[in-house]
C-alpha positions in Angstrom: -24.4 212.7 193.7 -25.2 212.4 189.9 -23.1 211.5 187.0 -22.8 210.1 183.4 -24.8 207.1 182.2 -22.3 204.4 183.1 -19.0 204.0 184.8 -16.7 204.2 181.8 -18.5 207.0 180.2 -17.2 209.2 182.9 -14.4 211.6 182.0 -12.0 213.2 184.6 -14.2 216.3 184.4 -17.3 214.2 185.2 -15.5 212.7 188.2 -14.7 216.2 189.4 -18.4 217.0 189.4 -19.3 213.7 191.0 -16.7 214.3 193.7 -17.5 217.9 194.3 -16.8 218.8 198.0 -14.2 216.0 198.3 -10.4 216.8 198.4 -9.1 217.4 194.8 -6.8 214.3 195.0 -9.9 212.0 195.1 -10.3 212.4 191.3 -6.8 211.0 190.7 -7.5 208.2 193.2 -10.7 207.1 191.5 -9.3 207.5 188.0 -6.2 205.5 188.8 -8.3 202.9 190.6 -10.7 202.4 187.6 -8.0 202.2 185.0 -4.6 201.4 186.5 -5.9 199.0 189.1 -9.0 197.8 187.1 -10.8 198.1 190.4 -14.5 198.7 191.2 -15.3 201.6 193.5 -16.0 199.2 196.3 -12.5 197.8 196.0 -10.9 201.3 196.4 -9.9 201.0 200.0 -8.1 204.3 199.9 -11.6 205.9 199.9 -14.0 206.2 202.8 -16.5 203.4 202.9 -19.5 205.8 202.4 -17.9 207.4 199.4 -17.3 204.0 197.8 -21.0 203.2 198.1 -21.9 206.6 196.6 -19.6 206.0 193.7 -21.0 202.5 193.0 -24.5 204.1 192.8 -23.4 207.0 190.7 -21.2 205.0 188.3 -23.1 201.8 187.4 -21.7 199.2 185.0 -23.2 199.0 181.5 -22.7 195.3 180.8 -24.8 192.7 182.4 -23.6 189.1 181.7 -26.0 186.8 179.9 -23.6 184.0 178.9 -20.0 183.2 179.3 -18.3 180.4 177.3 -14.8 179.1 177.3 -12.9 176.9 174.9 -9.4 176.1 173.7 -8.6 174.8 177.2 -9.5 178.2 178.7 -7.5 180.2 176.2 -10.7 181.7 174.6 -13.5 183.3 176.6 -16.6 184.8 175.0 -19.2 186.9 176.8 -22.7 187.9 175.8 -23.7 191.1 177.5 -27.1 192.7 177.9 -27.3 196.5 177.9 -29.8 198.7 179.8 -32.3 198.7 177.0 -32.2 194.9 176.4 -29.9 195.0 173.4 -27.0 192.5 173.4 -23.4 192.5 172.4 -20.5 190.2 172.4 -16.8 190.3 173.5 -14.1 187.7 173.0 -10.8 187.4 174.9 -8.1 185.2 173.3 -4.8 184.2 174.9 -1.9 183.4 172.7 1.7 182.5 173.6 2.9 186.0 173.0 -0.1 188.2 173.7 -3.7 188.4 175.0 -6.2 190.1 172.7 -9.7 191.2 173.2 -12.1 191.6 170.3 -14.7 194.2 171.1 -18.1 195.3 169.7 -18.8 198.9 168.6 -22.4 198.5 167.7 -25.3 196.3 168.8 -25.9 194.5 165.6 -24.7 195.8 162.2 -26.3 197.6 159.3 -23.6 196.6 156.7 -25.5 193.4 155.6 -22.5 191.3 154.7 -24.1 188.1 153.5 -21.9 185.6 155.3 -21.8 187.4 158.7 -24.1 186.3 161.6 -24.2 189.8 163.0 -25.2 191.3 159.6 -27.9 188.7 159.2 -29.4 189.8 162.6 -29.7 193.5 161.6 -28.8 196.7 163.4 -30.1 197.7 166.9 -28.1 200.8 167.9 -24.7 202.5 168.4 -22.7 201.7 171.5 -21.6 204.5 173.8 -18.0 205.2 174.7 -18.4 203.6 178.1 -20.0 200.5 176.7 -17.0 199.9 174.5 -14.4 200.7 177.1 -16.0 198.5 179.7 -15.6 195.5 177.4 -11.9 196.1 177.5 -11.8 196.6 181.2 -13.8 193.5 182.0 -11.5 191.5 179.6 -8.5 193.0 181.3 -9.7 191.9 184.7 -10.3 188.4 183.4 -6.8 188.3 181.8 -5.3 189.3 185.1 -7.2 186.5 186.8 -5.7 184.1 184.2 -2.2 185.4 185.1 -2.0 187.3 181.9 -1.9 191.0 180.8 -4.2 192.3 178.1 -1.9 193.7 175.4 -4.0 194.0 172.2 -7.5 195.4 171.3 -9.2 194.7 168.0 -12.4 196.4 166.9 -13.6 193.4 165.0 -16.6 192.3 167.1 -20.2 193.2 166.4 -20.8 196.3 164.3 -18.9 198.6 161.9 -16.6 200.8 164.0 -16.3 203.6 161.4 -20.1 203.8 161.2 -20.0 204.7 164.9 -16.9 206.9 164.5 -17.0 209.4 167.4 -17.6 206.9 170.2 -15.2 204.5 168.7 -12.4 207.0 168.5 -13.1 208.4 172.0 -12.8 204.8 173.2 -9.5 204.4 171.4 -8.2 207.6 173.1 -9.4 206.3 176.5 -7.7 202.9 176.0 -4.5 204.6 175.0 -4.5 207.4 177.6 -6.1 205.8 180.6 -5.5 202.1 180.2 -2.0 202.7 178.7 -2.4 200.5 175.6 -0.1 201.3 172.8 -1.8 202.7 169.7 0.3 200.1 167.7 -1.6 197.4 169.6 -5.0 198.7 168.8 -6.6 197.7 165.5 -9.7 199.2 163.9 -11.4 197.1 161.3 -13.8 198.3 158.6 -15.7 196.9 155.7 -14.7 200.0 153.7 -16.3 203.1 155.1 -14.2 205.5 153.1 -15.0 208.8 154.9 -14.1 207.0 158.2 -10.8 205.8 156.8 -9.9 209.3 155.8 -10.8 210.7 159.2 -8.7 208.0 160.8 -5.7 209.0 158.7 -5.9 212.5 160.1 -6.0 211.3 163.8 -2.9 211.7 165.9 -2.7 208.1 167.2 -1.2 205.6 164.7 -3.6 202.7 165.2 -3.6 199.7 162.9 -6.2 199.6 160.1 -7.7 196.3 158.9 -10.0 196.3 155.9 -12.5 193.4 155.5 -12.0 192.9 151.8 -13.3 189.4 151.0 -13.3 190.1 147.3 -11.0 191.9 144.9 -13.4 192.6 142.1 -16.4 194.9 142.3 -19.0 192.4 141.0 -18.3 189.8 143.7 -17.7 192.4 146.4 -21.0 194.0 145.7 -22.6 190.7 146.5 -20.6 189.8 149.6 -20.1 193.3 151.1 -23.0 195.6 149.9 -21.3 198.8 151.1 -19.0 198.3 148.1 -21.8 199.7 145.9 -21.4 203.0 147.6 -17.6 202.9 148.0 -16.2 200.7 145.1 -12.8 199.2 145.2 -11.1 202.0 143.3 -12.4 204.5 145.9 -11.5 202.2 148.8 -8.0 201.6 147.6 -7.4 205.4 147.2 -8.5 205.8 150.9 -6.2 203.0 151.9 -3.3 204.5 150.1 -4.0 207.8 151.8 -3.9 206.1 155.2 -0.6 204.5 154.4 0.9 207.8 153.2 -0.3 209.5 156.4 0.8 206.8 158.9 3.6 204.9 157.1 2.3 201.7 158.6 1.3 198.6 156.8 -2.4 197.8 156.8 -4.1 194.4 156.5 -6.8 192.9 154.4 -9.2 190.4 156.0 -10.4 187.7 153.7 -13.0 185.1 154.9 -12.5 182.2 152.6 -15.8 180.8 151.2 -15.7 177.5 149.4 -16.1 178.0 145.6 -16.9 181.7 146.0 -13.7 183.7 146.7 -11.0 181.0 147.0 -10.2 180.4 143.3 -6.8 181.1 141.7 -8.3 184.1 140.0 -9.4 185.5 143.3 -5.9 185.1 144.7 -4.3 186.8 141.7 -6.7 189.8 141.9 -5.9 190.0 145.6 -2.2 190.1 144.9 -2.8 193.1 142.5 -4.8 194.9 145.2 -2.3 194.2 148.0 0.7 195.2 145.9 -0.9 198.2 144.3 -0.6 200.2 147.6 2.4 202.4 148.7 3.2 199.6 151.1 2.0 196.1 150.2 -0.9 195.0 152.5 -0.7 192.0 154.7 -3.5 189.5 154.1 -5.2 187.6 157.0 -7.0 184.6 155.6 -9.9 183.5 157.8 -11.5 180.1 157.4 -15.2 180.9 157.4 -17.2 180.0 160.5 -20.5 178.4 159.4 -23.6 180.5 160.1 -27.2 179.3 159.9 -28.3 181.9 157.5 -25.6 181.4 154.8 -25.9 178.2 152.8 -22.3 177.7 151.9 -19.3 176.4 153.7 -15.8 177.6 154.5 -12.9 176.6 152.3 -11.3 173.3 153.3 -7.9 173.7 154.9 -6.1 172.2 152.1 -7.4 174.8 149.7 -6.8 177.6 152.4 -3.1 176.7 152.4 -3.0 176.6 148.6 -4.6 180.0 148.5 -2.1 181.3 151.0 0.8 179.9 149.1 -0.4 181.5 145.8 -0.5 184.9 147.5 3.1 184.4 148.9 4.3 183.3 145.5 2.9 186.6 144.2 4.9 188.6 146.7 2.2 189.1 149.3 2.7 188.4 153.0 -0.3 186.2 154.0 -1.1 184.2 157.1 -4.0 182.0 158.1 -5.8 183.2 161.2 -6.0 180.6 163.9 -9.7 179.6 164.3 -10.8 180.0 167.9 -13.9 179.0 169.8 -16.0 177.4 167.0 -17.7 175.2 169.6 -18.7 178.2 171.6 -20.2 180.2 168.7 -17.2 182.5 168.6 -17.9 184.1 165.2 -19.4 187.6 165.6 -23.2 187.4 166.3 -23.4 183.7 166.8 -23.6 183.6 170.6 -26.3 186.3 170.5 -28.3 184.3 168.0 -28.0 181.2 170.1 -29.3 183.1 173.2 -32.4 184.9 171.9 -34.0 187.4 174.2 -36.8 184.8 175.0 -34.4 182.4 176.5 -33.5 182.3 180.2 -30.2 183.7 181.3 -27.5 181.1 181.5 -23.9 181.3 182.4 -21.7 178.5 180.9 -18.3 178.0 182.3 
């Protein structure tokens, strides 16, 4: 019995090959078990015991836990996983009153080089496979179920740039929608502004949410904070965003990490209003108080100024909210937990 690299890389066709010689209904039983029941092969008691053991061997998991941290009275859980080649990625599960959301990684590391981001400071290792992305969601779904909750939302806002790993990211989106039954409207893909990827996304059938990590509304500052802006400047990026809105008819969001004295001035707010209102549908703005990172010698905007910035956006006719900061004490910003647990450190599980 042989198969794909990891359990959640397997397609239905792969399962058919793995289960060759078994009754045809076994494929449906295994597929339903993996995705509807969130079960491991060993937990699928409808299968003969020997077949369960064969499936466990043929379909190994991709993610080996290195560290698990909880905060916010158990409402936030963050995992650091090690992959088969020693690279490491992070996943965060966040419970709210009305939803449970998992933030997944699409790459090990990131090549975008955003100056204030812990992942960007660490550099790029490799792309993630479909199964490595999907497994993050399945493992978070199991944990949510243990917590008496149901995972409802997935955001591609963890380590990496999803649109720089487009094909595996989109295949994972389709798997989450088709196999796990997640609504496309509850899946958000975030990008720092990979324009070709945004245009490809606009042509896809599933109407996922698009979030653009903007962080600056003029090219000079954005060139400094988000270096990919030098390739795809704001005029080009805004054209792609407008095309996405025209194709999907859905509002997109701008992510804005507020950095004290850098992008939190009245002028920055006014330029952001112009960008947000210049689209066919005004963009929603998510303001993010910056989590401190060791490699960036500035601090996040104080909350008083965060609220003033939000109010100025609202006065300009832009819907703006302040994202609730989660898990600061457990290094919940992207890349921070991996930086804390370097490869030379012993494995430790913190609960």
